[in-house]
Each structure stands twice: as C-alpha cells, then as structure tokens.
C-alpha positions as CSV (number, residue, x, y, z in Angstrom):
1,M,13.4,-7.3,60.2
2,T,16.5,-5.1,59.5
3,Q,15.9,-1.4,60.3
4,I,18.2,1.1,58.6
5,T,18.1,4.7,59.8
6,F,20.0,7.3,57.9
7,H,21.0,10.3,60.0
8,S,21.1,13.7,58.4
9,E,21.7,17.3,59.5
10,G,19.7,19.3,57.0
11,N,20.6,18.1,53.5
12,R,23.9,16.4,54.7
13,I,23.7,12.6,55.4
14,I,26.1,12.1,58.3
15,G,25.8,8.3,58.6
16,F,23.4,5.4,59.3
17,D,22.6,2.7,61.7
18,S,21.6,-0.8,60.6
19,Q,20.0,-3.0,63.2
20,G,18.5,-6.5,63.3
21,H,18.4,-9.6,61.2
22,S,16.2,-9.5,58.1
23,G,14.5,-12.9,58.9
24,Y,14.2,-13.8,55.3
25,A,16.0,-17.2,55.7
26,E,18.3,-19.1,57.9
27,E,21.8,-17.7,58.6
28,G,24.1,-18.4,55.7
29,E,21.1,-18.6,53.3
30,D,19.6,-15.1,53.8
31,I,19.9,-13.2,50.5
32,V,18.4,-10.0,52.0
33,C,21.0,-10.0,54.8
34,A,23.7,-10.7,52.3
35,A,22.5,-7.8,50.1
36,I,22.5,-5.4,53.0
37,T,25.9,-6.5,54.4
38,S,27.6,-6.3,51.0
39,A,26.3,-2.9,50.2
40,I,27.4,-1.5,53.6
41,R,30.9,-3.1,53.2
42,L,31.2,-1.5,49.7
43,V,30.4,2.0,51.1
44,D,32.8,1.4,54.1
45,A,35.6,0.2,51.9
46,T,35.1,3.1,49.4
47,I,35.0,5.8,52.0
48,N,37.6,4.5,54.4
49,D,40.0,2.4,52.3
50,V,39.8,4.1,48.9
51,L,39.2,7.7,49.9
52,G,41.0,7.4,53.2
53,L,38.5,9.4,55.2
54,A,38.4,7.6,58.5
55,A,34.7,7.3,59.0
56,S,33.6,5.7,62.2
57,V,32.3,2.1,61.8
58,K,31.1,0.2,64.9
59,I,29.8,-3.4,64.6
60,R,28.0,-5.3,67.4
61,E,27.4,-8.8,66.4
62,S,25.4,-9.6,69.6
63,D,22.4,-7.6,68.3
64,A,23.4,-7.3,64.6
65,T,24.0,-3.6,64.7
66,I,26.3,-1.6,62.4
67,S,26.8,2.1,63.0
68,F,28.5,4.3,60.4
69,R,29.4,8.0,60.8
70,L,31.2,10.4,58.5
71,P,34.0,12.6,59.9
72,G,32.9,16.2,60.6
73,S,34.7,18.4,58.2
74,L,35.4,17.1,54.7
75,G,36.8,19.0,51.7
76,P,34.3,19.7,48.9
77,T,35.4,16.7,46.7
78,A,35.3,14.2,49.5
79,E,32.0,15.5,50.8
80,S,30.5,15.2,47.3
81,A,31.7,11.7,46.9
82,C,30.5,10.6,50.4
83,Q,27.0,12.2,49.8
84,A,26.7,10.4,46.5
85,L,27.7,7.1,48.1
86,L,25.3,7.4,51.1
87,T,22.5,8.6,48.9
88,G,23.0,5.7,46.5
89,L,23.0,3.4,49.6
90,M,19.7,4.9,50.7
91,V,18.2,4.4,47.3
92,Y,19.4,0.8,47.1
93,F,18.0,0.0,50.5
94,T,14.7,1.6,49.6
95,E,14.5,-0.5,46.4
96,L,15.3,-3.6,48.5
97,H,12.4,-2.6,50.8
98,E,10.1,-2.5,47.8
99,E,11.1,-6.1,47.0
100,Y,11.2,-7.4,50.6
101,P,8.9,-5.1,52.7
102,E,8.7,-7.6,55.5
103,N,12.5,-7.8,55.9
104,I,13.9,-4.3,55.6
105,E,12.7,-0.9,56.7
106,V,14.4,2.4,55.7
107,L,14.1,5.6,57.8
108,E,15.8,9.0,57.9
109,E,16.2,10.9,61.1
110,D,17.0,14.6,60.7
111,L,19.2,15.5,63.7
112,S,18.8,19.3,63.0
113,F,15.1,19.1,63.7
114,S,14.2,20.8,66.9
115,P,10.9,19.6,68.5
116,S,9.3,21.8,71.0
117,K,10.8,21.6,74.5
118,H,7.8,19.6,75.7
119,S,8.1,17.0,73.0
120,T,10.5,14.1,72.9
121,E,9.7,12.9,69.4
122,R,12.2,12.8,66.6
123,M,11.7,13.7,63.0
124,V,11.7,10.3,61.2
125,R,10.5,9.8,57.7
126,Y,9.9,6.6,55.9
127,H,11.6,6.7,52.5
128,D,9.7,4.1,50.5
129,S,7.1,6.6,49.2
130,Y,9.6,9.4,48.6
131,W,12.0,7.3,46.6
132,S,9.2,5.6,44.7
133,S,8.1,9.0,43.5
134,V,11.6,10.3,42.7
135,L,13.1,7.3,41.0
136,R,11.3,6.0,37.9
137,P,13.0,3.6,35.5
138,Q,13.0,5.2,32.1
139,E,14.6,3.5,29.2
140,G,17.0,1.6,31.5
141,R,18.1,4.8,33.3
142,R,17.0,6.5,36.5
143,L,15.9,10.1,36.9
144,H,17.9,11.8,39.6
145,Q,16.5,14.6,41.7
146,E,17.9,16.3,44.8
147,R,16.7,15.2,48.1
148,P,14.2,17.7,49.8
C-alpha cells in the first residue's frame, strides 16, 4: 500500500511524503502507482519548473519514498498557487483512495499541533471521510469549500 501524508502548519500545506508501493499489480503494470507518480510529477514540475520556486524533492527508490516540501516564505501569488496545487493533489489522492482503498491511504499531519509534554502522539487525520463530505459531484462540477 502507498501511504501519502500531507504535512501542514495550521491551514498551510507545507508538503507531503509518499511511501511504499501500491501493490495493485506487477511493476510496469500498476495503474495505481502510475496515477500517484504522474500526479506527483505534475505538481513538482508546476511548482519547480513553471513557477520556479525551488521546492525540495527527495526520492529514495530503495523504499519507494518521495518527500516534497515547499520553501518557507512565498509571495501571496505563489503561495496561493501552491496551496491550490497541493489541495488539488490531496483531493485527487483521496478520490483515488475511494476507488482503491486497499492500495492508497491519505493522511494529514498538522505539525503545529502540540501534544502534552507526556504524549508522543501526532495529530494525524484520515481524509477519506472529510473529502467525501466536502466534495459532491453536482451537474459535472464540484463544490469547493475551505479546509477546516
């Protein structure tokens, strides 16, 4: 299974980690893996090559891990574009999870969450139920709402 964790600080998505193989089919024939990889490549190319923002992208083929992080301080236009792209990526992966629940899992970790000093747990939310309630096809269009 591929696990994708989006990292946020409050309402700002700062990046994501994708880890593992989907296991849908053999290498070279896995449509879930191809869908995940192509979506990540599109976001990377748009943010780094088109917008020229120098986001950090680390790839480890040994354990099928991709780590993506936005730069710290972006102007308002670049920030808005990046948030739209990363939110769209999260929505896409959540929809993919609905079709292939055994092959992809989508989580969000809020790094601004401060657990008590005696706790080591992180705030991690599963997004399938959230996005299912927010996005409803209506006459071929989606209803968009702000993330909580």
